[in-house]
N, C-alpha and C positions, 0 to 999 in steps of 0.2 A: 426548583420552579420559580422560587421568589426572586433568585438573583438575575435570572431571564427577564423577567416582567420588569426589574430596576434598570437592566441595561438597556431595553428596548424604550423605556420611559425616557432615559437619558439621552438617546438616539433622535426620539422623537423632539423632545425639548430643543436639544440642537438645530435640528433641521427647520423646525418654525422658526427659532429665532434668526437662523442665516436668511430664509426668505423674506422676514420682515426687515431686517437690516439692508438687503439688498434693494429693497424697492423704496427706501426713505431718501429724501433730499438733504444732504449735510449743508451748513454753512459753507460759502466760496463756491458750491458747484453751480454752474450755468444752466439754466433750465429753459428750452424753447417753449413757446406758446402761441396760440392762435384764437381769434374769438371776436366776439362782437362787443364794442364799449357799451356798457349799461349805466355808468354815471361818470361824469368829471367833477373832481373837487380840484378847480385849478388854483386856490387860494394856499391849497397844501400839497400840490403837485402830485395829486394822486388820480389814477384812473381804476375804476371797477370794470373787471373784464368779465364774460361768461364763454366758455368753450361750448359750442353748440354739439360738438360730437359727445363731451362727456357731461354736459351739465354743469360743470365744475364752475364755481365763480371764486373769483379773487381778486385782490387790488395790488397793483404795483405803484411803486414810487419812481417818479421822474426826478433826476439831480440833473447837476451840472454837467457831469461825465456822461449821461445818458446821450446816445446818438439817435436822433430823430430823423426820419424820412419821410416826406410827404407831408409834413406839419413844421411849424418853427417853434412850436410849444404846446404844452397840455393844453391850454385855452383853444387852441384850435382843433381840437378832436371833440365830437359831439355823439350822443347816443345813437347807437346803428352803426357807426363806423366799423369797417374791418379792418383789425390789426394782427399783425404777426411780430415777433420778436424774441429775445431772451432776457432773462432777469436773474441775477444773483440773491440767494438767500443768505440774508446777514445774519450776525450773531444774535441779534434781538428777533428774529423771524420775519424781518421786513423783505418783500420781494422789490428790488432795485434793479431798474430797467437797465441793461447795457447799452440796448439796441431795439427799436421799436420803428415798425414801417406801417404807416396808413395804407391801405390797399385801394 
């Protein structure tokens, strides 16, 4: 009886670990996003965004390699603007925009 419970628990732990690992975003993975601009920090090239579907809030960083459509720079965005795009997660945990479009 003891060995059956131990095997069951081992399988359960492995299944839980697999489920959590498959939903994580690893550094270098492109992640699509859409949402509403909540705040613009132009001096630091950062934009705070809220996804209305999930209420998730996150901040993206725009750099020289970011492709922007509908705006010429971060300073052109304002609170309430709808945006879509993709970002990469860096090793430091920053969300760096690869492309972003103002709707």
